[in-house]
C-alpha positions as CSV (number, residue, x, y, z in Angstrom):
1,M,115.7,147.2,59.6
2,Q,117.8,146.2,56.5
3,L,120.1,148.5,54.6
4,D,119.7,148.7,50.9
5,K,123.1,147.8,49.4
6,R,122.6,150.2,46.4
7,K,121.9,153.2,48.7
8,V,124.9,152.4,50.8
9,D,127.1,152.2,47.7
10,E,125.7,155.5,46.3
11,T,126.3,157.2,49.7
12,R,129.8,155.9,49.8
13,K,130.5,157.2,46.2
14,L,129.0,160.6,47.2
15,F,131.2,160.8,50.2
16,E,134.3,159.9,48.2
17,A,133.5,162.5,45.5
18,S,133.1,165.1,48.2
19,R,136.3,164.1,49.9
20,K,138.2,164.2,46.6
21,G,136.8,167.6,45.7
22,E,134.8,166.3,42.7
23,L,131.5,167.5,44.0
24,W,132.3,171.2,44.1
25,T,133.1,172.2,40.5
26,P,133.0,175.9,39.6
27,R,129.6,175.5,38.0
28,N,128.2,173.7,41.1
29,I,129.5,176.4,43.4
30,I,127.9,179.1,41.3
31,L,124.6,177.2,41.3
32,A,124.7,176.7,45.1
33,I,125.3,180.4,45.6
34,I,122.5,181.3,43.3
35,A,120.2,179.0,45.1
36,V,121.1,180.5,48.5
37,L,120.6,184.0,47.1
38,Y,117.2,183.0,45.8
39,L,116.2,181.5,49.2
40,V,117.1,184.7,51.1
41,S,115.8,187.1,48.4
42,P,112.5,188.8,48.8
43,I,111.9,188.5,45.1
44,D,110.5,185.0,44.2
45,F,108.4,183.4,41.5
46,V,105.7,183.0,44.2
47,P,106.0,185.6,47.0
48,D,106.3,184.0,50.5
49,W,104.2,186.8,52.0
50,L,101.4,186.5,49.5
51,F,101.0,182.7,49.5
52,P,103.0,181.4,52.5
53,V,102.9,177.7,52.0
54,V,103.1,177.8,48.2
55,G,105.9,180.3,48.4
56,W,107.9,178.0,50.7
57,L,107.3,175.1,48.4
58,D,108.6,177.2,45.6
59,D,111.8,177.8,47.6
60,A,112.1,174.2,48.4
61,G,111.7,173.2,44.8
62,V,114.5,175.5,43.7
63,L,116.7,174.1,46.4
64,A,115.8,170.5,45.5
65,A,116.5,171.1,41.8
66,V,120.0,172.6,42.6
67,V,120.9,169.7,44.9
68,C,119.8,167.2,42.3
69,W,121.8,168.9,39.7
70,I,124.9,169.0,41.9
71,L,124.6,165.3,42.8
72,T,124.0,164.1,39.2
73,H,126.7,166.3,37.6
74,R,129.5,165.9,40.1
75,G,132.9,166.1,38.4
76,A,131.4,166.9,35.0
77,D,133.4,170.2,34.7
78,K,136.8,168.8,35.4
79,S,138.9,167.6,32.5
């Protein structure tokens, strides 16, 4: 199994950003809190009890969107 150099470099950059505190800007913290509240809330776009699998995919989609936002906008709030 070979490691992809680009993935290793990106993981290293992500680790360094997290270590330096660049990953958790105020906006990213608020988005993470909102995502967690959405996951535990009984009010969803697609109710989990009505359509179990689709409801869970809805929650996973929100979580994935927030994680992608945080990873692509790390350090954008700091000036």
